[in-house]
C-alpha positions as a printed NumPy array, in Angstrom:
array([[ -98.736,    0.842,  -25.591],
       [ -97.41 ,   -2.473,  -27.051],
       [-100.003,   -5.154,  -27.713],
       [ -98.724,   -8.67 ,  -26.727],
       [ -98.432,  -11.257,  -29.408],
       [-101.735,  -13.125,  -29.821],
       [-101.771,  -16.544,  -28.121],
       [-102.037,  -18.344,  -24.764],
       [-100.151,  -17.094,  -21.773],
       [-100.033,  -18.404,  -18.163],
       [ -98.708,  -17.574,  -14.809],
       [ -99.191,  -19.03 ,  -11.293],
       [-102.562,  -17.176,  -10.942],
       [-104.234,  -17.711,  -14.233],
       [-104.329,  -18.623,  -17.95 ],
       [-104.733,  -15.798,  -20.341],
       [-105.686,  -15.589,  -24.181],
       [-104.599,  -12.657,  -26.227],
       [-106.739,  -12.332,  -29.365],
       [-105.702,  -10.845,  -32.702],
       [-107.669,   -7.582,  -31.938],
       [-105.504,   -7.033,  -28.814],
       [-108.146,   -7.982,  -26.309],
       [-106.913,   -9.96 ,  -23.364],
       [-109.065,  -12.523,  -21.562],
       [-108.485,  -14.427,  -18.307],
       [-109.674,  -17.969,  -19.255],
       [-108.674,  -20.203,  -16.335],
       [-106.862,  -20.548,  -13.05 ],
       [-107.366,  -19.496,   -9.474],
       [-107.868,  -15.721,  -10.403],
       [-110.957,  -16.483,  -12.538],
       [-114.033,  -15.803,  -10.49 ],
       [-116.301,  -18.997,   -9.774],
       [-119.04 ,  -19.392,  -12.452],
       [-117.212,  -17.457,  -15.048],
       [-115.715,  -19.05 ,  -18.061],
       [-113.666,  -16.034,  -19.102],
       [-113.078,  -12.394,  -17.907],
       [-111.781,   -9.531,  -19.947],
       [-108.76 ,   -7.847,  -18.394],
       [-106.838,   -4.67 ,  -19.437],
       [-103.224,   -6.07 ,  -19.26 ],
       [-101.248,   -9.185,  -18.948],
       [ -99.534,   -9.602,  -15.579],
       [ -95.727,   -8.977,  -15.857],
       [ -94.869,  -12.486,  -15.121],
       [ -97.231,  -14.188,  -17.642],
       [ -95.367,  -16.144,  -20.212],
       [ -96.525,  -17.591,  -23.611],
       [ -97.185,  -21.261,  -23.267],
       [ -95.327,  -23.816,  -25.328],
       [ -98.514,  -25.011,  -26.911],
       [ -99.264,  -21.415,  -28.182],
       [ -95.866,  -21.227,  -29.718],
       [ -96.346,  -24.467,  -31.561],
       [ -93.923,  -26.544,  -29.308],
       [ -94.417,  -29.681,  -27.387],
       [ -96.35 ,  -29.422,  -24.246],
       [ -93.667,  -31.177,  -22.354],
       [ -89.809,  -31.94 ,  -22.92 ],
       [ -88.484,  -33.578,  -25.925],
       [ -88.861,  -32.918,  -29.64 ],
       [ -91.446,  -35.464,  -30.791],
       [ -94.721,  -33.726,  -31.55 ],
       [ -97.788,  -35.166,  -29.734],
       [ -99.401,  -38.087,  -31.584],
       [ -96.3  ,  -39.095,  -33.517],
       [ -94.058,  -42.034,  -32.866],
       [ -90.429,  -42.479,  -33.777],
       [ -89.024,  -41.301,  -36.98 ],
       [ -88.772,  -44.402,  -38.992],
       [ -85.395,  -43.261,  -40.294],
       [ -84.066,  -43.279,  -36.773],
       [ -86.052,  -46.014,  -35.048],
       [ -83.28 ,  -48.479,  -35.44 ],
       [ -80.664,  -46.243,  -33.69 ],
       [ -79.613,  -47.259,  -30.188],
       [ -78.651,  -44.097,  -28.261],
       [ -76.053,  -44.022,  -25.597],
       [ -74.924,  -47.591,  -26.128],
       [ -71.616,  -48.657,  -24.638],
       [ -69.99 ,  -49.293,  -28.127],
       [ -70.841,  -45.943,  -29.419],
       [ -72.33 ,  -47.26 ,  -32.581]])
């Protein structure tokens, strides 16, 4: 059996955390029973995908990391202007 890469996963029914030791926990979503903050499960659902945050990417589209403004080197650039400059 292949152990999934440690990190956070999600699908329509829940949010999952895979720990370094290979244990898999349901940590949120509609599948988590009321009153529980986590539930150990045996496997990840086949449609669960690693979340962008777990992979170190932005939580939404774009390439600017959260909490950072424009790159000062490019802040003066005007994109898609009619003159192409």
